[in-house]
C-alpha angles and dihedrals in degrees: 000000000000118000126201118261122212093274093050093052095045093047096048093047091049090050090053091052091049092051092047088059091046092052091049090053091049092050094050093045101251088118122047120218089255091054093043097048099079090044095053093044090055085060097046096257117140130183108226132180098287108011146350119292124209117206112202119205117239102184110225088343097284124138135175116223093250089053092053089049089053090053087052089051091052090049092053100039103036107018139034098286100277144072133208126232109217133212088256092058093253129125122241131197113202104192113043120143111236094236090056097052097086088054090049090052091047090052090050091050090056089066097038098264135123144163099238118138094009087118141025135053095308138097104293130210109315108237127211146185104286089218092057114145091013106058119104092213100057125105093211137351104270096200095090087054091049090050091048089052091048092054092044095050100038108113091337101172093222094049100043095085105035123161087261142347114300128213129196127187130184135196135183093200108066093174091055107034109195094164099063091233095169092062095057135089086247124010122187126199124190105233141164122251129222093284096041095263117145118248141133139282106211119208121189140187102032124138144128126221123088093348110032112204132170111226124249132220111273095174123004094204126015118180114235096247091053097050101093095042090049092049089046089055091048092052092047091055091049093046091051101043104024114114115259097170095068121035091200090062098036101094120103090242089068092048091050092046094048095041096041123236094263094053092042090051089050091053092049093047091051091049090047091053092049099051125081098250093186090072091057104032116109117223124234088245091058092046089051090050092054093042090055089068088062100046113145115267121252100276120204120237101198098075119149119225115259112244101211094178090066092054131087117273093243090057092048091052090049091052091048093051108028104032121083132195116270127213090231116073111243095025134095140196112238122207116205113205117222092187105108105160089225093061136047113275108268096023117132127178124233090246090053091048090056091048091052091047090052091049090049091053093048100039114013110042093264094292131127131182129205119210135212085238085068095250136109133243136207099204104193114040124154110239091229088057096051092098091054090050091049091049089053091049091049089053089051093045091243099115099106108144099209110108109154090357126116092272092057093086124172111216137171120223091258124183093333087078116353122090090207097053122109098192142018117267106170096066090048091052091048094050092050090048091050092048091054098032094123105105095209090055092049090051091049092051092049126190110010121149118202117189124186132195126185094210144012092275087082100215086157091058091234093159091068099040120115079232112020124192125196119190117213138167133224124179090345095308122116119224136167133230119205130213124189135201100027118154129199098186135084088296091054120178137162114248124249120255110242103200140262123019123263135215117247092259092047089048096054093047091044092054090051090052090050090053092047091049090049091051089051098049106032119110116232112312093340114156119242090247091054092047090050092051091048097049103027132223104299096072091057097036088057090054094046095053099034095115100016 
């Protein structure tokens, strides 16, 4: 993993001191809220419905165990004993007191963390495949690329005041996209060129929110040494032509759609030709230096085979659902579900954070990943230690075996926290999870991804859920619109609107009818998404609205 150099440490500590002074001036009235707002947003501090919220950056979703313990410390000392993993792999704290935030940032700086560029019209935290460096299906570990992009974009003077926020995602496994690259402003896939050389497929103009759009190919193959100059050219075109008079039309997806991908590509190519690429190109030596931070751990070779038949059924089900194939023989990737029906999806207590950090130290080289599905991952676990990991998760109440099943719901904070939300989303997620809490039933249903947003901004990615739920409000009454058939993978598509909105009670019953209809009409072990694509929307719309 990347470690701060001297400049990083000096800069972050100076930023903390600056913000401490700004907070003092806000508290004593020398700064108004209007004057303070841009300053706090530059440091990841939002003002929500009931309190401030601090969003901590977790670059490409990778944490060291001491960093996770520090997040647990923040949860206990400055918040209400828990944190929240977001759909951008960050960690949020929903209840800090303004006067404590500089101390929180100072504590984060002590373990090489910060909250810079987690807000504002800048390039946000670069997200990544949570299995990076461990997956058997990737061409190349994308984390060095994500770190390169972090360094390139951090405080870049030309990208600090963009028309709107800007999100980049990267994956090293283009045939199994686990980073949702086609729903980002820029998505980057590691690919092989005509001669087998490794380079990048650049996708542009994706995004969800008010206008959901799946990104298009900007450049099918970009050599490694041209990547940063080409991205620089792309950002310059966006900065020049992106709308600044209307925030709803300011995202790059709108520019690409209105310009057309061919014309947009022409503008980028012309800008690329005009700039001095030598000033931006990164040498092979520098790429090697960054890649060295992400060298594979020292794997063991004397690993005994795991005898699943001798293990309890609950453990076998957990392995079947939550454990993924590793590139290294004898190892496994462990997914940790943060989808307890009694809590908001993505919430994790301070005690649980410490338990995961301990498991990482004992069984996964001290490393933890966060995911955009609001879960966690231990990326390098010996197969003969899986039982010990499971036992530790059971003790921490983190053993739910529901990854990619109907209980593994993505959900934004909704109107329980967010000032932008128009409806509650957390209670809806909890009620769905309770309705389908039986593990045998979840297993029988199979892969089914439900994603919930409490407003049109789509922080819960509802547009690309197999079942997507959007909470809205009319005349003070909350209701929910449903989309079906969305897909967040390499075959990404926006789901189809089903029809009129539903009350919360109608929604929960309607989803159960959709599931029942799917179980009746699927062929063999066909996934819900495949059944939906085979039969079309009407079969499931009929079930959804049967009693509405």
